[in-house]
C-alpha positions in Angstrom: 0.0 0.0 0.0 1.2 3.5 -0.9 0.8 4.9 2.6 2.9 2.1 4.1 5.6 2.8 1.6 5.6 6.4 2.7 5.7 5.4 6.4 8.6 3.0 5.7 10.5 5.8 4.0 9.9 8.1 6.9 10.8 5.3 9.4 14.1 4.7 7.5 15.1 8.4 7.2 14.3 9.2 10.9 16.0 6.0 12.0 19.2 6.7 10.1 19.2 10.3 11.2 18.9 9.5 14.9 20.3 6.1 15.2 23.6 7.0 16.8 21.9 9.3 19.3 19.3 6.7 20.3 22.0 4.1 20.7 24.1 6.3 23.0 21.1 7.5 25.0 19.8 4.0 25.5 23.2 2.5 26.5 24.0 5.3 28.9 20.5 4.9 30.3 21.2 1.2 31.1 24.2 2.3 33.1 22.4 5.0 35.0 19.6 2.8 36.2 21.7 1.1 38.9 23.8 4.1 39.9 22.7 4.1 43.5 23.2 0.4 43.9 26.7 0.5 42.4 27.8 3.5 44.4 26.5 2.0 47.6 29.3 -0.7 47.3 31.9 1.9 48.0 30.3 4.6 50.2 31.2 3.2 53.6 32.5 6.7 54.5 28.9 7.9 54.7 28.4 5.9 57.9 29.7 7.0 61.4 29.6 5.7 64.9 27.0 7.6 66.9 28.1 9.1 70.2 26.2 10.8 73.1 26.6 14.3 71.8 24.3 16.8 70.0 24.5 16.8 66.3 25.9 19.8 64.4 23.4 22.5 63.6 22.7 23.6 60.1 24.8 26.7 60.7 27.7 24.8 62.2 27.7 22.3 59.3 27.8 25.1 56.8 30.6 26.9 58.6 32.8 23.8 58.8 32.3 22.7 55.2 33.1 26.2 54.0 36.7 25.7 55.3 37.1 23.3 52.3 35.5 25.6 49.7 35.5 29.1 51.3 34.7 30.9 48.0 31.9 28.6 46.9 28.1 28.8 47.5 26.6 26.2 49.9 23.4 24.9 48.4 22.2 22.8 51.3 22.9 20.2 54.0 21.4 16.6 54.1 20.6 15.3 57.6 19.9 11.6 57.9 19.9 9.1 60.7 22.1 9.0 63.8 24.8 6.8 62.1 24.9 8.8 58.8 27.4 11.5 57.9 26.2 15.0 57.2 26.4 15.9 53.5 27.0 19.6 52.8 26.3 20.4 49.1 28.1 23.1 47.2 26.4 24.0 43.8 26.8 26.8 41.3 25.3 26.9 37.9 27.7 29.1 35.9 30.5 28.0 35.8 29.2 24.7 36.9 30.5 23.6 40.3 29.0 20.6 42.2 30.7 19.1 45.2 29.7 17.4 48.5 31.6 17.6 51.8 30.8 14.8 54.2 31.2 15.6 57.9 31.0 13.6 61.1 27.7 15.0 62.5 29.1 15.0 66.1 32.7 16.3 65.8 32.6 18.2 62.5 35.5 16.2 61.1 35.8 16.2 57.3 35.4 12.7 56.2 35.3 12.9 52.4 34.9 15.4 49.5 32.9 14.1 46.5 33.0 15.6 43.0 29.7 15.0 41.3 31.0 16.3 38.0 33.7 13.6 37.6 33.9 9.9 37.6 32.1 7.1 35.7 28.5 8.1 36.4 29.1 11.8 35.7 30.5 10.7 32.4 27.5 8.5 31.7 25.1 11.3 32.6 26.8 13.8 30.3 26.5 11.3 27.5 22.9 10.5 28.3 21.8 14.2 28.4 24.0 15.8 25.9 26.3 13.3 24.1 29.4 14.8 25.7 28.8 17.9 23.5 28.6 21.5 24.8 25.5 21.6 27.1 23.2 23.8 25.0 24.0 22.1 21.7 24.0 18.5 23.1 20.7 18.9 25.0 19.0 20.1 21.9 20.3 17.3 19.8 19.2 14.7 22.3 15.8 16.4 22.8 15.0 16.6 19.1 16.2 13.0 18.5 13.9 11.7 21.3 11.0 13.5 19.7 11.8 11.9 16.4 12.3 8.5 18.1 8.7 8.7 19.3 7.7 9.0 15.6 9.9 6.1 14.8 8.2 3.9 17.4 4.7 4.9 16.1 5.7 4.3 12.5 7.4 1.1 13.4 4.2 -0.3 15.0 2.3 0.5 11.9 4.9 -1.3 9.7 4.9 -4.2 12.2 1.1 -4.9 11.7 0.7 -7.8 9.3 -1.6 -7.6 6.3 -3.2 -10.9 7.2 -4.1 -12.3 10.6 -2.5 -15.7 9.8 0.9 -13.9 9.6 0.5 -12.5 13.1 2.3 -15.5 14.7 5.4 -14.8 12.6 5.6 -11.3 14.0 5.3 -12.4 17.7 8.0 -15.1 18.0 11.3 -16.2 16.6 11.0 -19.3 14.3 14.5 -19.8 13.1 15.7 -23.0 11.4 19.2 -24.1 10.4 18.5 -22.7 6.9 17.2 -19.3 8.1 19.4 -16.6 6.5 21.0 -13.9 8.6 18.9 -11.2 6.9 15.7 -12.9 8.0 17.1 -13.3 11.5 18.1 -9.6 11.6 14.6 -8.6 10.4 13.0 -10.7 13.2 15.4 -9.2 15.8 14.3 -5.7 14.6 10.6 -6.2 14.3 9.9 -8.7 17.1 12.1 -7.0 19.7 10.8 -3.6 18.5 7.2 -4.8 19.1 7.8 -6.2 22.6 9.8 -3.2 23.9 8.1 -0.5 21.9 5.5 0.5 24.4 8.0 0.6 27.3 10.5 2.4 25.1 7.8 5.0 24.4 7.3 5.5 28.1 11.0 6.0 28.6 11.1 8.5 25.7 8.0 10.4 26.9 9.3 10.7 30.5 12.6 11.9 29.1 10.8 14.6 27.1 9.1 15.7 30.3 12.5 16.4 31.8 13.9 18.0 28.6 11.1 20.4 27.6 9.0 22.6 29.9 6.4 23.0 27.2 5.9 19.2 27.0 5.8 18.9 30.8 3.3 21.7 31.1 1.2 20.3 28.3 1.1 16.8 29.7 0.2 18.2 33.2 -2.7 20.3 31.9 -3.9 17.5 29.7 -4.4 15.2 32.7 -6.2 17.9 34.6 -3.5 19.6 36.6 -4.4 23.0 38.2 -1.2 24.2 39.9 2.0 25.8 38.8 4.5 23.4 37.3 7.7 25.4 37.7 9.6 24.9 40.9 10.0 28.1 43.0 10.9 28.9 46.6 8.4 31.4 48.0 9.5 34.7 49.5 9.8 35.1 53.2 6.5 35.9 54.9 7.9 38.3 57.5 10.6 41.0 57.9 13.7 40.7 60.0 12.8 39.8 63.6 15.3 40.4 66.4 15.9 37.0 68.1 16.5 36.9 71.9 18.2 33.6 71.8 21.6 32.1 71.0 20.1 29.6 68.7 19.2 30.7 65.2 15.7 29.7 63.9 17.2 27.7 61.0 19.1 25.6 63.6 15.9 24.6 65.3 14.1 23.5 62.1 15.6 20.1 61.4 15.2 18.8 65.0 11.5 19.9 64.9 11.0 18.1 61.5 12.7 15.0 62.8 10.2 14.9 65.7 7.2 15.4 63.4 8.4 12.9 60.8 10.6 10.3 62.6 10.3 7.7 59.8 11.6 10.0 57.1 14.7 8.9 55.3 16.4 12.3 55.1 16.0 16.1 55.5 17.7 18.2 52.9 17.8 21.8 54.2 18.5 24.6 51.7 19.8 27.8 53.0 18.1 31.1 52.0 19.9 32.4 48.9 19.1 36.1 49.7 17.5 38.3 52.4 14.0 37.8 51.1 13.9 34.0 50.5 12.5 31.4 52.8 14.0 28.2 54.1 13.3 25.2 51.8 13.5 21.6 53.0 13.1 18.4 51.1 11.8 15.6 53.4 12.5 12.3 51.7 9.9 9.7 52.8 11.3 6.7 50.9 14.9 5.7 50.2 15.6 5.6 46.5 12.3 7.3 45.5 11.5 10.9 44.8 7.8 11.2 43.9 6.6 11.2 47.5 9.1 13.7 48.8 7.6 16.6 50.9 8.8 20.0 49.7 8.3 22.4 52.7 9.0 26.1 53.1 9.5 28.0 56.3 9.8 31.6 57.3 13.5 32.2 58.1 12.6 34.2 61.2 9.5 32.7 62.7 9.6 29.2 61.2 6.0 29.5 60.2 5.3 27.2 57.3 4.6 28.9 54.0 2.2 27.0 51.6 3.3 26.3 48.0 1.2 27.1 44.9 3.1 24.6 42.8 3.1 20.8 42.5 6.2 20.8 44.7 4.5 20.9 48.2 3.5 18.3 50.7 2.8 14.9 49.1 -0.4 14.6 51.0 -1.6 17.8 49.2 -1.1 16.4 45.7 -3.8 15.2 43.4 -3.6 12.6 40.6 -2.1 14.9 38.1 0.5 16.2 40.5 1.4 12.6 41.5 1.9 11.6 37.8 4.3 14.4 37.1 6.2 13.9 40.4 6.6 10.2 39.5 8.2 11.1 36.2 11.8 10.5 37.1 11.0 7.4 39.2 9.2 6.0 36.2 12.0 7.0 33.8 14.6 4.9 35.7 12.2 2.1 36.8 12.5 2.9 40.5 8.7 3.2 40.8 8.6 -0.6 40.6 11.5 -1.3 43.0 14.4 -3.4 42.0 12.2 -5.4 39.5 11.2 -2.1 37.9 14.9 -1.1 37.5 15.7 -4.5 35.9 12.9 -3.9 33.4 14.1 -0.4 32.6 17.6 -1.7 32.2 16.5 -4.5 29.8 14.2 -2.2 27.8 17.0 0.4 27.4 19.5 -2.4 26.3 17.1 -3.8 23.8 16.2 -0.4 22.5 19.9 0.2 21.9 19.8 -2.8 19.6 17.1 -1.4 17.3 19.3 1.2 15.5 21.9 -1.5 14.9 19.4 -4.0 13.4 17.6 -1.2 11.5 20.9 0.0 10.0 21.7 -3.6 8.9 18.3 -3.9 7.3 18.8 -0.7 5.4 22.3 -1.7 4.3 21.1 -5.2 3.2 18.4 -3.8 1.0 20.6 -1.1 -0.4 23.3 -3.6 -1.1 20.8 -5.9 -2.7 19.6 -3.1 -5.0 23.2 -2.3 -6.1 23.8 -5.9 -6.8 20.7 -6.2 -9.0 21.7 -3.0 -10.9 25.2 -4.4 -11.5 23.9 -7.7 -13.0 21.5 -6.0 -15.4 
């Protein structure tokens, strides 16, 4: 049929144009899925022996970590359990600077300094997000390629559909014999694997687009009925400077209060106010390895009165179905939403997706070579 020939032409052109990008993004995605599990094998320095002594306050942790990077901006401090080190995070966007200083929470001793922009997984992330190209260029190339990959998946499903029902079985399973030629095997690898992983590859692609493009994120959120603001923002402080008649700053009282109100929380990431008018922002992680049910809470820097958020990034109990869907996006993208089984599925889907540009290119080469051979014999 003419329309199928047109779709095949489109499928081939888009596949050849984006094949290398899809392969790199898929392979690096495989590696990223188990980042936390791999890093946990060598992060013993993040554990300490608890002692009968008060933990460092937020201000003390910031002051001690600044001795390592005195000229850099402190983004926040992560407070965990009694046997966990404090993680003080330094982050600046331009020029990019991203380090963590781990402190003994009782003595302030510097245990380790971690560079988030170097090492294996930093290399993998740069490849996944921008192909190791300059940031603006690479991110656009990846984003456009993923949009085109969605079209490839849709066109591939149309091409996969057999003309007759009795041929359906051939499209669902491998039926190779000793006499089956490699071209037929390659066609089966491309079409059958493409069919089985196509829907899950589509989910990975769409969740990737949510993180790549705000317009796509906003459109998806509004399509499913979302009513709040999508862009993350820290609200302004609700009061003016208040003179404190105490030796303990309000910010240093906040984490102990939050630990009492949420004793089962995995961690509390406190972000210091970035100017005189901003409030204190705290991420309360309720599940290890998951992000969607994190509580984003904001407090007046002088009175510690909680400030409500008008965005989807507020308390998890205040979210509706549309908010939950968008907040689950990253956990869905890496498979963490399904636990270790979900991560294994995400790993396998990414790995098999990486095979599609290879088998597709071999199909194109085989047909092109065949045409040249016919022309040579005529």
